[in-house]
N, C-alpha and C positions, 0 to 999 in steps of 0.2 A: 684435520689430518689428511694426508695424501692417500693414494690408492692402497699402498701396502698395509697401513694401519686399519683402513676401513675393511679390507678383506680379512685381516687378522681377527677382527671382532666376530665375523661370521664363522670363521674357523673355530674360535673358542666356543661359541654357542653350540655348534654341531659336533665337534670332535672332543671337546673337553667336558662340556655340560651335557652332551648327548641328547639335546632337545631336537624336536622336529618342526617346531613352529615358533616364529618370532613376530612380535608386534612392533611396528616402527613408531612407538609413542613419542611425541604426538606430531609427527611431520614426516614427509618423504625423506628417505635416506640417500646417501651418496650412491651414484650408479655403480661405483666399484663394490660397495657392500652388496647390492642387489645382484651384480654379476657373480659374486662369490656364492650367494644363496642359490642361484641357478645351478652352478657347477657342483655344489655340495648336496643338493637336494633338500635344502632348508626352506620350508614353506614360510610365506610372508603374508601378514595382514598389514597393508600399508594404508595410512590415513593422512588426512589433510591437517594443516597446522591449526592449533587452537587449544584452549583449555578453559572450559566453563563459561567464559564470557561470550555473549552474542551482541553485536552492535546493531545500529540502525540499518536501513536499506542499503546505503553505499557500502558499508562494512560487509553485509551479507552478499552483495554482488561480487566482492573480491573473493569471499570464501567459495562461492559457486565457481568462479574462475579458477580457484586453486584446485577444485575437483577436476576440471578439464585439463589443466596443466599436468597434474599428477598422472592421470590416465593416459594422456597422449604421450608423455615422456616414457612411461614404464609399462605399457600394455604388452610389450614383446618379452617381458620377463616371465618365463613359465613358472617361476617359484611363487609368484603372487597369486593367491587363491581368493582373496577377499579385499574389496575396496572399503576403507573406512570413510564415510561421507557425512559424519556428524561431528560437531565440535565436542571434544572429549568432555564428558561429565557436564553437559549443558542441559538446560531446561528444554522441554518440548517447544517446538515452533513449527506448526503444521505446514505453513506455506513455504518457509525456508527449506525445510528438509524434504518436502515434495520436490522442490527444484533440484536439490543436490542428487537425490536418487534418480530422478528422471534423466538428468544429464549423464550420470554414470551408466545407466542402462542403455541410453542412446548411443554413447561412445563405445561401450563394451558390453554387448548383450550376453557374452559368454561367461561372465563372472558375477558372483553374488555381491551384494553390498551389506555392510554392517555399520553400526553407529555406537560408539562406546558411551554407555550411560551408567548412572548410579541410581536412577529411579526405577524401582522394580516394576511399577505399573505404568511406565511411560508409554506413549503412543509408538507403535511399531510401524514404521514406513519402509524399513529396510527388509532385506531377505532374511537376515540372521539377527537374532536378538543378542547383542553383544553386551555383557553386563559385568560391571565391577562389583564384586561382593567380597568384603573383607571380614565377614562374620564367620563363625564356626559354631554349629554346622552351617554349611551353605544353604541358601534358600533353594527349594526345589525348582526345576525348570518350569516356567509358566508359558512357554511357547514351544512349538515343535522343533525349531532350530535355535538352540540356546547355547551360547559359548561364553564361559567365564573368562574375562579378560584382565582381571587384576585380583590378587589376593595376597595376604600377609603384609608385605611392604611396610608402610608407615605405621601400621598397627603393632609392629614388633621390630622397630629399628634396631639393628644389631651390628656392632663393630667387631672386627677380627680380634681386638684386644679385650673384649668384654669378658666378664666373669664366666667361667666354664659352663655353669648351669644355664645361663641365658643363651650361650652359643648352642648348647644341646637342644634347648627348647625351640630355638629358631629353626633348627634342622627338622625337628619333629612336627612343627606346624606346617611346613611344606609337605611333609609326608602325609599328614592327616588329610589335608585338602585333596591331594592327588588320590588318596584312598577313597574319599567320598566321590570324586569325579568318576573314578573307575567303577563305582558301585551301581551306576544308573546310566543306561544307554541314552537317556534323554539329554544328558550333557554331551555336547559336541566336542568337549575338551576343556582345557584350562590353560591360561597363560599367567604365570606368576609375576608379581611385581616385586623385584625386577632382577635382571641379570647382574647389573653393575651399579655400585654407588655412583652418585653424580653431584656436580656442583649445582647450587640452587641460589635463591635470593634470601634476603635478610628475614623474611616473614616465615621461612620454612626451615627444615633441617634441624641440626642439633646444636645450634648456636655458633657454628663455624661455617655456615653456608654450604654444608655438605649433607645430602640425604643418604643415610646409611641403610638404604632399603634393599640393597642387592644381596645376592648369594655369593657375589665376588666383590672385592673392594674397588675403589676408583681406578686402581692400577691393573685391574683384571686378575688380581691374585685371589684365589678361591677362599671363601670362608667354609666352615664345616658344612653348611647347608648345601653348598655346591656338590659335596660328596654324595648327597642323596640323589641328585639328578644324574650324576655320573654313574651311580650304581644301578640305574634302571635300564642299562643296555644289556643286550644278550652277551653271555660270557664268550661266545665265539668272536665277538668284536673286541672285547677287552675284559679281562678279569679285574674286578674292582674291589678294593678293601680300603675304606675310609672311616676311621674312628671319628666320632663327633665329640671328642673329649680330649683333654690333655692328661698326660700320664704324670699325675702328681697326687700327693696324699693330703695336702693342706688347703686346696683351693675350692673345696666342696663343702656344702652345709653338712653339719653333723661331724662324725668322726669315723675312723676305720676304713679310709680309702675313698675312692671315687663314688661308690654307691652303684646304682643301676644306671648304666650309660648306654647310649646308642652307638652302634657300629653300622655303617651303610655298606652293603656288599651284595653282589649277585652270586655269591657262593651259597651252598646249602647247609654248611656246618662250619663252626669256628672252634678252635682250641686256643686257649690263652695260657702262656707260660711266664713265670717270673724267674729270672736267672736260670732258665732251662728246666724248671720244675713245673709240671702241668698243674694249674690252679683251678680252671673251670672250662666248661664247654658250653656252646650255645647253638640254638637253631633260630631261624627267622621267626619273628613275632607275627605269625599268621592269624592270631586271635585279634589283635588290635588293628592290624593292617591286612585284613582278609582279602582285599580286592587288588592289592599290588602284586605284580608278578615277582618282584624282588623286595620283600618287606625288610625294614631295618631289623637288626638284631638288638635286643635289649639285654645287655650282658650284666650280670650281677658281680660287681667287684667290691662288695662290702666286706668288711672285717678281714682285710688283707694285713699281713705282718708289716708293721712300720719300721722294724729294725731287724735286719737291714732292708732297705727299700731298693729293689733291684731293677734290672732292665726288663721291659715287657716285650714279649714276642707274640704276635697273633698269626696263626696259620689258618688259611681258608681252604675248604675242601669242596669238591664237586664229585658226587657219586662215589664217595669214599677215598678219593685220590687228592692228595695235597697239591694245590695249584697256585698258591700264592703265600708269601710269608713277609711280614713287616716287623721291624724292631724299633723300639722306642727307649731312649736312655732314661735311666732312673737317677742319674747323677745331678741333674738340675743345673748344669752349667752350659754356657755357649762354647762349642767346640771348634767351629769353623765358620769362615765367611765364604759364601757361595755367590757367584756371579754368572748369570745365564742370559743369553740374548736369543730372541726369537729367530733371528736370521744371521748368517755369517757372510752373506754377500748382499751388497746394496748397489744401487746405481748412482753414479756421480752426477746427478742432474740438478743438484741444489735444493731438492725437496724430499727425496726418499728418506724413510725413517724406519727404525726398528726399536722395539722395547727391550730394555735391559733390566732384569729383575735382580735385586740384591737381597740376600737373606743371611741372617745369623741362624746357624743350625746346630743340632747335636751331632754326635759322631756318626749317626746313621743318615744324616741329611734331612732330618725333619726340622721344619721351621720352629724356632723357639718363640712361642706365642707371646711371652712377656719380656722379650729382649728389646733393648733400645741401644742408643749410642749413635754417634755421628760417623758417616762414611764420607771421606774426602775423595773427590774424583778428579783425575787429570786425563786429558785426551790429547793424543797426537795424531796427525794425519788430516785428511780432507773431510772433516765432520765437526759438528758442535753438539753440545749437550742441551737438551730441552728438559728443564727441571731444576730443582734446588741443588746447590753445591756450596758447602757440604750438605749431604742428604741425611736427614734424621730418620732412622728406622722406626717404624711403628708396628707393634706386634711382631717384631722380628723381621720385617720385610718392607720392601718398597720398590719403586721402579723409576727410571728416567727413560727418555727416548734419545736416540742418536739420530741427528739429521745431517745428511751429506751436504757437502759443498760441491761446486762444479769442478770436476776433475777426478782422476783415478788415483788409487794408492791403497795403502793399508792404514786402517784406523786402529790405534791401540788405546783402550780404555783401562785405566788403572784405578782400583778402589782400595782405599786404606782405612781400616777400622782401628780404633784406639788400642784395642788389645787382641783382636783376632788377626791382625797382620794385613798383608797385602795380597790382592788377587788381580789378575789381568785377563783381558779378553781381546782378541784381535778379530777385526771385521774387514773383509776385502771390499773395496769400492771399485766397481767396474766403470769403464768409460761409457758415457751415454751418447747415443747418436744425436746429432743436431736435429732440432725440430724440423719436421717436414720430410725427413728421410725414412 
């Protein structure tokens, strides 16, 4: 992907997920991504290519060279705070990792080194003990500088379309880990596995060569767990209210409504209404999540009236003042097709791109989690579609990318759904200066 899409990933991490540190697992990233991290204040752990395997001496020589190439290329990026100089999740190799650390410190004495490991008692040659730990509770830090670099991930692979209790548990697992990390100053922090679902090989994934390890899907569309990360920002930056459940009566175990469900928010009190009538109130769960600044709310929605099943409204309060309100339809039908692009202006250089997200939504604009159906796309103007066409919605949403051709003009993308009708979006393509000017 070209510059705009690379920068967009950094923007999603910082502005939508509200995180402050990204690990470039397991290879150096596009310079455009790192430029955006510099501008946004998104800290970076950058590491050399590799996963588990260590070869013979000629292979190791190349890996050492990779350390030098990474540092020489990227040492002027102020966002980088840690060089990853160990092959991800590899066995100890004293001589090899002595070389990688020596070269990193020789080239850049101003930054620390780390090496991503899964062996709790492995030899520490780096400055920071960077450790993948997928258990819960986490192991206690066994070194003065201890950074957790993977958790949850493949141990609880979750799709956006999964049954609602799994989606809620996925959210809570991320919250529990961060609560433990915040409970002990000996943890230097934690980096969850991972931000986005990704393509993989036949020996991994969910049988379709996709790893559903992200808190957002492969199109960067957030899952419920993304709402937990978003909710950890200060309300002065954004007031967040993200339920980690779907508003339905029959998709939960047992009977009598959704049960006890998580809502991620940086508010200090919630009120929940059904068809305008107050049903319950809730405060943050500071007992289970005592160390989080903004704990999830565990809201009791048991024993609700099934007939009639009305619309849900959640109001969020700060200091006794209502600051946010969200509505969710109780009708259980798809009401509208929505189409949204990340950008409305592109360059006509033959390679610029933007993401276009397609969603089936209720009348309030909430994605219908179990909606499907094909969306047929047509495009006019100096651009082309990257992605499947017709496009099959999964869990009510999906995305394609629009790539410009050379030349200026207006791009019109039309989406047609079999029963939600037709929606259209226009994107201006600006003339690009010739190279060298």
